[in-house]
C-alpha positions in Angstrom: 0.0 0.0 0.0 1.3 3.4 -0.9 2.0 5.8 2.0 0.2 9.1 2.2 3.3 11.0 1.2 4.2 8.6 -1.6 0.8 9.3 -3.1 2.0 12.8 -4.0 3.5 11.3 -7.1 0.2 11.4 -8.8 -0.5 15.1 -8.5 -1.2 15.6 -12.2 -4.0 17.6 -13.7 -5.7 17.9 -17.0 -4.4 20.0 -19.9 -6.7 22.3 -21.7 -6.8 20.4 -24.9 -7.9 16.9 -25.7 -6.2 14.2 -27.8 -7.2 11.1 -29.6 -5.3 7.8 -30.0 -4.4 8.7 -33.6 -2.1 11.4 -32.4 1.7 10.8 -32.2 3.1 9.0 -29.3 3.4 11.4 -26.4 6.8 12.5 -25.2 7.9 13.8 -21.9 9.3 17.1 -23.2 6.3 18.0 -25.4 3.3 16.4 -23.6 4.0 15.3 -20.1 6.4 17.9 -18.8 3.9 20.8 -19.1 1.5 18.9 -16.9 4.2 17.9 -14.4 5.6 21.4 -14.1 2.3 23.1 -13.7 0.5 20.7 -11.4 3.2 18.5 -9.7 6.2 20.6 -9.3 4.5 23.1 -6.8 4.6 20.2 -4.2 7.3 18.0 -5.6 10.3 20.4 -5.3 12.9 21.1 -2.7 11.5 22.3 0.7 7.9 21.6 -0.4 5.4 19.0 0.9 6.2 16.3 -1.6 8.6 13.6 -0.4 10.6 13.7 -3.7 11.1 16.0 -6.6 9.3 15.8 -10.0 11.3 18.4 -11.9 13.2 16.4 -14.5 12.7 13.7 -17.0 14.6 11.2 -14.8 12.5 12.2 -11.7 9.2 11.3 -13.5 10.5 8.3 -15.5 11.6 6.5 -12.3 8.1 6.8 -10.8 6.1 6.5 -14.1 4.3 3.2 -13.3 3.4 4.3 -9.8 1.9 7.5 -11.3 -0.2 5.4 -13.7 -1.5 3.2 -10.9 -2.7 6.1 -8.7 -4.3 8.1 -11.5 -6.1 5.1 -13.0 -7.6 4.4 -9.5 -8.4 8.2 -9.3 -6.7 8.1 -5.9 -4.6 11.0 -7.3 -4.9 13.9 -7.8 -6.2 14.3 -4.2 -9.7 15.6 -4.9 -12.6 14.3 -2.7 -15.8 16.1 -3.8 -18.0 14.2 -6.3 -18.1 15.3 -9.9 -20.9 17.6 -10.9 -22.9 20.1 -9.0 -21.7 22.0 -7.0 -18.6 23.0 -8.8 -15.5 24.2 -6.9 -12.6 26.4 -7.8 -9.4 24.5 -8.5 -11.0 21.2 -9.2 -8.0 18.7 -9.5 -10.1 15.9 -11.0 -8.1 14.4 -13.9 -10.1 14.0 -17.2 -9.9 10.7 -19.1 -8.0 12.3 -22.0 -5.2 13.4 -19.7 -5.0 10.0 -18.0 -4.8 8.4 -21.4 -2.0 10.7 -22.4 0.1 9.7 -19.4 -0.7 6.0 -19.8 0.3 6.0 -23.5 3.5 7.7 -22.7 4.4 5.0 -20.2 3.3 2.2 -22.4 5.5 3.7 -25.2 8.5 3.3 -23.0 8.5 6.9 -21.5 10.2 8.6 -24.5 12.0 11.8 -23.6 11.4 13.6 -26.9 13.1 16.6 -28.5 14.9 18.9 -26.0 13.6 21.9 -27.9 10.1 21.0 -26.7 10.9 21.0 -23.0 9.4 24.0 -21.3 11.2 26.0 -18.6 10.9 24.6 -15.1 8.5 26.6 -12.9 10.1 29.3 -10.8 8.9 29.8 -7.3 10.4 33.0 -5.7 12.1 31.8 -2.5 9.9 28.8 -2.5 6.7 30.8 -2.0 4.0 29.7 -4.5 2.2 33.0 -4.2 5.3 35.0 -4.9 7.6 36.8 -2.5 5.5 37.8 0.6 5.5 41.4 1.9 6.2 39.9 5.4 7.4 36.5 6.6 6.9 35.5 10.2 8.5 32.4 11.6 8.3 30.5 14.9 11.3 31.5 16.9 12.3 28.0 18.0 11.6 24.5 16.5 9.3 22.1 18.2 10.2 18.5 18.7 7.7 15.8 17.7 8.4 12.5 19.5 9.1 9.4 17.4 6.1 7.5 18.7 3.0 8.0 20.7 -0.3 9.9 20.5 -1.0 12.7 18.0 0.2 16.1 19.0 -2.1 19.2 18.9 0.0 22.3 19.6 -0.8 26.0 19.4 2.3 27.9 18.3 2.3 31.6 19.1 4.1 33.7 16.5 4.4 37.5 16.9 3.5 39.8 14.0 6.1 42.6 13.7 4.0 45.4 12.2 4.3 49.0 13.3 0.9 50.1 12.0 -2.3 48.1 11.2 -2.1 46.3 7.9 -4.7 44.4 5.8 -3.8 40.9 4.7 -5.1 39.8 1.3 -3.2 36.5 1.0 -1.6 34.0 3.3 0.8 31.1 2.6 1.6 28.7 5.4 4.7 26.6 5.3 4.3 24.0 8.1 8.0 23.4 8.5 7.9 19.6 8.2 5.0 18.2 6.1 6.1 14.6 7.0 4.5 15.0 10.4 2.1 17.9 10.0 -1.3 16.6 9.2 -3.1 19.9 9.0 -3.1 23.4 10.5 -5.5 26.3 11.2 -4.6 30.0 11.7 -6.0 32.3 14.3 -5.1 35.8 15.7 -4.9 36.9 19.3 -4.7 40.7 19.8 -4.3 40.3 23.5 -1.3 38.8 25.5 -3.4 35.7 26.5 -1.9 33.2 24.1 1.6 34.5 24.7 1.2 34.1 28.4 -0.3 30.6 28.0 2.7 29.6 25.9 5.1 31.1 28.5 3.5 28.9 31.3 4.0 25.7 29.2 7.2 24.1 28.0 7.9 26.2 25.0 7.2 26.6 22.2 3.4 26.9 22.2 0.7 25.4 24.4 -1.2 22.1 23.9 -4.8 21.2 23.0 -7.4 22.1 20.5 -8.7 25.2 22.3 -7.4 28.4 20.9 -8.2 30.4 24.0 -8.9 34.0 23.1 -7.5 33.7 19.6 -10.1 33.9 16.9 -10.3 33.1 13.2 -9.3 36.3 11.4 -12.4 38.3 10.6 -14.6 35.4 9.7 -12.1 33.9 7.3 -10.9 30.3 7.4 -7.2 30.1 6.9 -5.4 26.8 7.1 -2.9 24.3 5.6 -3.4 20.7 4.4 -1.1 18.5 2.3 -1.6 19.2 -1.4 -3.7 22.4 -0.8 -2.7 25.1 -3.2 -2.4 28.5 -1.5 -4.6 31.1 -3.0 -5.4 34.8 -2.3 -8.4 35.4 -0.1 -11.7 35.9 -1.9 -11.9 39.1 -3.8 -12.9 42.0 -1.6 -12.0 40.2 1.6 -9.1 40.8 3.9 -8.2 40.6 7.6 -6.3 43.0 9.8 -3.1 42.5 11.7 -2.3 45.1 14.3 0.9 46.0 16.3 1.4 43.6 19.2 -1.0 40.9 18.0 0.1 37.3 17.7 -0.7 34.6 15.2 -1.8 31.3 16.8 -1.1 28.4 14.4 -2.7 25.2 15.6 -1.0 22.2 14.1 -2.1 18.6 14.2 1.0 16.5 14.1 1.5 12.7 13.8 4.5 10.6 14.7 6.8 9.2 12.0 8.9 6.6 13.9 11.7 9.0 14.5 12.1 12.3 16.3 11.2 15.2 14.0 11.3 19.0 14.3 8.7 21.5 13.2 9.3 25.2 12.7 6.5 26.8 10.6 6.6 30.1 8.8 3.8 32.3 7.4 4.0 34.5 4.3 1.7 37.6 4.3 0.7 39.7 1.3 -0.8 43.1 2.2 -3.4 45.0 0.3 -6.5 47.2 0.5 -9.2 47.1 3.3 -12.0 44.7 2.7 -15.2 45.7 1.0 -17.0 42.5 2.1 -17.6 41.0 5.6 -17.8 37.2 6.0 -18.5 34.8 8.9 -17.5 31.2 9.5 -20.6 29.1 10.4 -19.7 25.7 12.0 -21.9 22.7 12.4 -20.7 19.9 14.5 -21.6 16.8 16.6 -19.9 15.4 19.6 -22.5 12.5 19.9 -20.2 10.1 18.2 -20.0 6.6 19.7 -19.5 3.9 17.0 -19.6 0.2 18.0 -17.0 -2.1 16.5 -18.2 -3.6 13.2 -20.8 -1.0 12.5 -20.5 0.1 8.9 -23.3 2.7 8.5 -23.1 4.9 11.6 -24.9 8.3 10.8 -24.1 11.6 12.5 -26.1 14.8 11.6 -26.3 18.5 12.6 -28.2 21.5 11.2 -28.7 25.2 11.7 -31.3 27.6 10.4 -29.9 30.8 8.7 -31.3 34.0 10.2 -30.4 36.2 7.2 -29.8 35.8 3.4 -26.3 34.7 2.7 -23.9 33.7 -0.1 -21.9 30.6 0.7 -18.3 31.2 -0.4 -16.6 27.9 0.8 -17.0 24.7 2.7 -14.6 22.8 4.9 -15.6 19.3 6.1 -13.8 17.4 8.8 -13.9 13.8 10.0 -11.2 11.2 10.9 -10.3 7.8 9.5 -13.6 5.9 9.7 -15.5 8.7 8.0 -16.9 7.3 4.7 -19.5 9.5 3.1 -19.7 13.2 3.9 -22.7 15.1 2.6 -24.1 18.6 3.2 -27.3 20.1 1.9 -29.4 23.2 2.2 -33.2 22.8 2.7 -34.8 26.0 1.5 -37.9 27.6 2.9 -39.9 26.5 -0.2 -39.0 22.8 0.5 -36.4 22.5 -2.3 -33.0 21.1 -1.6 -29.6 22.2 -2.8 -26.3 20.3 -2.5 -23.5 22.0 -0.7 -21.0 19.1 -0.7 -20.8 15.5 -1.7 -17.8 13.3 -0.8 -18.5 9.7 -1.6 -15.2 8.4 -0.3 -13.7 10.5 2.4 -9.9 10.4 3.1 -8.7 11.9 6.3 -5.3 12.5 4.8 -6.5 14.8 2.1 -9.0 17.1 3.8 -9.3 20.5 2.2 -11.4 23.7 2.0 -13.4 24.0 -1.1 -14.4 27.3 -2.7 -17.6 27.5 -4.8 -17.1 28.5 -8.4 -20.6 29.9 -8.3 -21.3 30.8 -4.7 -24.9 29.8 -3.9 -27.3 32.3 -2.3 -29.5 30.9 0.4 -32.5 32.9 1.8 -33.2 33.4 5.5 -35.0 30.4 7.0 -32.8 27.9 5.0 -31.7 24.9 7.1 -28.1 24.0 6.3 -27.0 20.6 7.6 -24.7 17.7 7.2 -25.1 13.9 7.2 -21.9 11.9 7.7 -21.7 8.1 7.5 -18.9 6.3 9.4 -17.6 2.8 8.7 -16.1 1.1 11.7 -16.0 -2.4 10.1 -13.0 -4.6 9.3 -13.7 -4.0 5.6 -12.7 -0.3 5.9 -9.1 -0.3 4.8 -8.6 3.1 6.6 -9.9 1.8 10.0 -7.0 2.5 12.5 -8.1 -0.5 14.5 -7.8 -4.1 13.3 -9.8 -5.8 14.6 -12.3 -2.9 15.0 -12.7 -1.3 18.4 -15.3 1.1 19.8 -14.6 4.7 18.5 -15.9 7.8 20.3 -15.6 11.5 19.8 -12.2 12.9 20.6 -9.2 14.9 19.3 -6.9 12.0 18.5 -6.7 10.6 15.0 -7.9 7.2 16.3 -11.0 9.0 17.8 -13.6 10.6 15.5 -15.0 14.0 14.8 -17.7 15.5 12.6 -17.7 19.2 11.7 -18.6 21.3 8.7 -17.5 25.0 8.3 -19.2 27.3 5.9 -17.7 30.6 5.1 -20.7 32.8 4.4 -21.3 36.5 3.4 -24.5 38.3 4.4 -26.3 39.5 1.3 -27.2 42.7 3.2 -24.0 44.2 4.6 -24.0 44.6 8.4 -25.8 41.4 9.3 -22.8 39.4 10.5 -24.0 40.0 14.1 -27.2 38.0 13.4 -25.1 35.1 12.2 -22.9 35.3 15.2 -25.9 35.1 17.5 -27.4 32.1 15.5 -24.0 30.3 15.8 -23.7 30.7 19.5 -27.3 29.8 20.2 -26.7 26.6 18.1 -23.6 25.8 20.0 -25.1 26.3 23.5 -28.0 24.0 22.5 -25.4 21.2 21.9 -23.0 22.0 24.7 -25.0 23.5 27.6 -22.6 22.0 30.1 -19.6 24.0 28.7 -19.0 27.0 31.0 -16.5 28.6 28.6 -19.0 28.4 25.8 -21.7 29.9 28.0 -19.4 32.7 28.9 -18.6 33.3 25.2 -22.4 33.2 24.4 -22.9 35.9 27.1 -20.2 38.1 25.3 -21.9 37.6 21.9 -25.4 38.5 23.2 -23.9 41.5 25.0 -22.4 42.7 21.8 -25.8 42.3 20.1 -27.5 44.4 22.8 -29.5 41.4 24.2 -28.7 42.1 27.8 -31.3 39.8 29.3 -30.1 36.8 27.3 -26.4 37.7 28.0 -27.2 37.8 31.7 -28.8 34.4 31.5 -25.8 32.8 29.8 -23.2 34.4 32.1 -25.2 33.4 35.2 -25.3 29.8 33.8 -21.5 29.9 33.3 -21.1 30.9 36.9 -23.5 28.3 38.1 -21.4 25.7 36.4 -18.2 27.2 37.7 -18.7 29.8 40.5 -15.0 30.9 40.5 -14.8 31.6 36.8 -13.2 35.0 36.6 -14.0 35.7 32.9 -17.7 35.2 33.5 -17.6 37.4 36.6 -16.0 40.2 34.6 -18.4 39.8 31.6 -21.4 39.8 33.9 -20.1 43.0 35.4 -20.1 44.5 31.9 -23.7 43.5 31.5 -24.6 45.1 34.8 -22.9 48.3 33.8 -25.0 48.3 30.6 -28.1 47.7 32.7 -27.3 50.7 34.8 -26.4 48.7 37.9 -22.8 49.9 38.7 -22.9 48.7 42.3 -23.6 45.1 41.2 -20.9 45.5 38.6 -18.4 46.7 41.2 -19.1 43.7 43.4 -18.6 41.2 40.6 -15.3 42.9 39.6 -14.1 42.8 43.1 -14.8 39.0 43.2 -13.0 38.6 39.9 -9.9 40.4 41.0 -9.8 38.6 44.3 -9.6 35.3 42.4 -7.3 36.6 39.7 -5.6 39.9 40.7 -4.0 40.1 37.3 -7.2 39.9 35.3 -6.6 42.6 32.6 -10.2 42.7 31.5 -11.5 43.2 35.0 -9.1 46.2 35.4 -10.3 47.6 32.1 -13.9 47.4 33.1 -13.2 48.7 36.6 -11.4 51.6 35.0 -14.5 52.4 32.9 -16.8 52.1 35.9 -14.7 54.6 37.9 -14.5 57.0 34.9 -18.3 56.9 34.7 -18.4 57.6 38.5 -16.0 60.5 38.1 -13.5 58.8 40.4 -10.5 59.8 38.3 -7.7 58.5 40.6 -9.3 55.0 40.9 -9.8 55.0 37.1 -6.2 55.8 36.5 -5.0 53.0 38.8 -7.1 50.3 37.1 -6.5 51.5 33.5 -2.8 51.6 34.0 -2.9 48.0 35.1 -5.1 47.1 32.2 -2.5 48.7 29.8 0.2 46.6 31.4 -1.7 43.5 30.4 -2.9 44.7 27.1 -0.3 47.2 25.9 -1.6 47.0 22.3 -5.3 47.6 23.0 -6.2 51.0 21.5 -9.4 51.3 23.4 -7.8 50.8 26.8 -5.1 53.3 25.8 -7.8 55.8 24.8 -9.6 55.4 28.1 -6.4 55.8 30.0 -5.8 59.0 28.0 -9.3 60.2 29.0 -8.5 59.6 32.7 -5.2 61.4 32.4 -6.8 64.4 30.6 -9.5 64.6 33.3 -6.8 64.7 36.0 -4.9 67.5 34.1 -2.0 65.3 33.2 -2.0 66.8 29.7 1.3 65.6 28.3 0.7 62.0 29.5 -2.8 62.2 28.0 -1.5 63.3 24.6 1.1 60.5 24.6 -1.6 57.9 25.3 -4.0 59.3 22.6 -1.1 59.2 20.2 -0.4 55.6 21.0 -4.1 54.7 20.7 -4.2 56.2 17.3 -1.0 54.6 16.2 -2.6 51.3 17.1 -5.9 52.1 15.5 -5.7 55.1 13.1 -9.5 54.8 12.3 -10.7 55.5 15.9 -13.1 58.5 15.8 -13.6 58.6 19.6 -9.9 58.9 20.2 -9.6 61.7 17.6 -12.5 63.5 19.2 -11.0 63.3 22.7 -7.6 64.2 21.5 -9.2 67.3 19.9 -10.9 68.1 23.2 -7.5 68.1 25.0 -6.1 70.5 22.4 -9.2 72.6 22.6 -9.0 72.9 26.4 -5.4 74.1 26.1 -6.3 76.7 23.4 -4.6 74.9 20.6 -7.5 75.5 18.2 -5.9 74.6 14.9 -4.7 71.3 16.2 -8.1 70.6 17.7 -9.9 71.5 14.5 -7.7 69.1 12.5 -8.4 66.3 15.0 -12.2 67.0 15.0 -12.3 66.9 11.2 -10.5 63.6 11.2 -13.1 62.1 13.6 -15.9 63.4 11.3 -14.2 62.0 8.3 -14.3 58.6 9.9 -17.8 59.0 11.2 -19.9 61.7 9.5 -22.8 61.2 11.9 -20.7 61.6 15.1 -22.6 64.2 17.1 -19.9 65.0 19.7 -17.3 65.7 17.0 -19.7 67.9 15.0 -20.8 69.8 18.1 -17.3 70.2 19.4 -15.9 71.3 16.1 -18.6 73.9 15.8 -17.7 75.2 19.3 -14.0 75.2 18.4 -14.5 77.0 15.1 -16.6 79.6 17.0 -13.9 80.1 19.5 -11.4 80.5 16.7 -13.5 83.3 15.3 -14.8 81.3 12.4 -18.5 81.6 13.1 -19.6 81.1 9.4 -17.6 77.8 9.2 -19.1 76.7 12.5 -22.7 77.0 11.3 -22.9 74.0 9.0 -21.4 71.7 11.6 -23.7 72.9 14.4 -26.7 72.5 12.0 -25.6 68.9 11.3 -25.2 68.3 15.0 -28.8 69.4 15.6 -30.1 67.2 12.9 -28.4 64.3 14.7 -29.7 65.4 18.1 -32.6 67.8 17.7 -33.2 70.0 20.7 -29.7 69.7 22.2 -29.5 72.9 24.2 -25.7 73.4 23.9 -25.8 73.0 20.2 -28.7 75.4 19.9 -26.9 78.0 21.9 -23.7 77.6 19.9 -25.5 77.8 16.6 -27.3 81.0 17.7 -23.9 82.5 18.7 -22.3 81.4 15.3 -25.2 82.9 13.3 -25.0 86.1 15.3 -21.3 86.4 14.6 -21.4 85.8 10.9 
């Protein structure tokens, strides 16, 4: 039986033109080399994922009959979705005419042909298939994978050395050692949490499948699997990296019989801000318990879409005894639409599939999957012979069932509804998970559903009364509900359990700012900044507290740092302008107010304050339009009415 890596020899795709048996005998230089160079060499070259090179005539000739075997079986190229609808970008399925061309070349004795016909070998700048990246980040130290034992799931924390926020439009992941890396997913943590977790464990990285506070980048699924061709993100999409943030690259690694090292690196290409907002919906089931010998074990899950969406890509996941993976959409009118059909799943060749024609699904559509598992002795991929009971778990010999759909709301701005639907779905399946209940509380809080947020956070605390994150987040809810005393009590409990809880210090600082206790606010916000030095919002709040305590230079420094971290931060521009205005630096204040309004034209405070500042500068005529706009935003505002009357009188 061929090994997973040996199978790479068959990575050959179709050429654009057909051929009949009456054509001349194929030669390597004229007929086979173009296929090999375009579709094999990207993996079969030095430092790539293939275990051997396919760059020369001799490279291919030596493995010619192996290539024929795997392409005739359609084991190669590694492409799992069934032919037909839906159609996916980059379909690697090999047409019969191309298989025939390769077979006839081998049967003819693998003739090399005329050297003049040989195309140039493909050039890969620095080994990067997407071209030279704008920035390459690399794990500082290699990780040692033991020779034997259980699969290793490890989260590697890799700092992102950018001085200003940048938009990433393409990512290429090089895992460092494809012999042992089964697959990887990429997340971002703008806090210090992942870095601190890694520091507490034996470096590098930290174990497990939980990413902690790291999140998928802006609703985009970014990952690596063997044979996966890197590609730019979908047109109009991008994700942001900010100063101080870390990548968290979660790798699933397998043992090879000898000690191996892994040191991944990530190539980033920068571009314009996104014009589209996407979200990753995930269906899953943990109710997997497959008796030995059962060949048709079915696992299902479903979710109802709250808004109209376009489905951009699909990523299925199961382990070795997965056999048939299917996903469908049941539309409100009762019709069905295929989202994915994989008749013969192979754990070693999982991939993300992008739709060539992204389907649009209306609100009320039920998206779901149906996976069939084969735990019988007749399954050649069964990791246990004789078969043994297989349950849900993270090891390869366990099983999983997930389906991730990258979707884009048809109406911009409806991502929040998808986030709420996702977390409600997850809680229904894992009500016992206090971390999930806490996360649900945060999502509902962000959606303004304070009552539901309170229920979820109280449930998290019932499951784990000493859970500091839930105490802190419930305090945030109480502040929004106008219950500062209750919030203060919850934060005190949180800080007693975890004195270094950065979020609790942040929320406590805001609580004291609202209560006009400037000194207490400064104390907590300074501590929050020490935990989250790259959080622009915390920096801005600290600047507010400094300005209110007449520490003007310190306030200006913190506003500057907040705006370096997040240049498009209208509140920080407005408050920076207020500091200049109070000091009589009218021109600097005017410029900062104008920047805030440029970022948010309907920002009442900036309009009102700019009008006042222009009036103080003796530019009453210029102040009028801004004050009139301010009153349209907040009719009846007494201060704006008075300022407008003064501006009109001074024209």
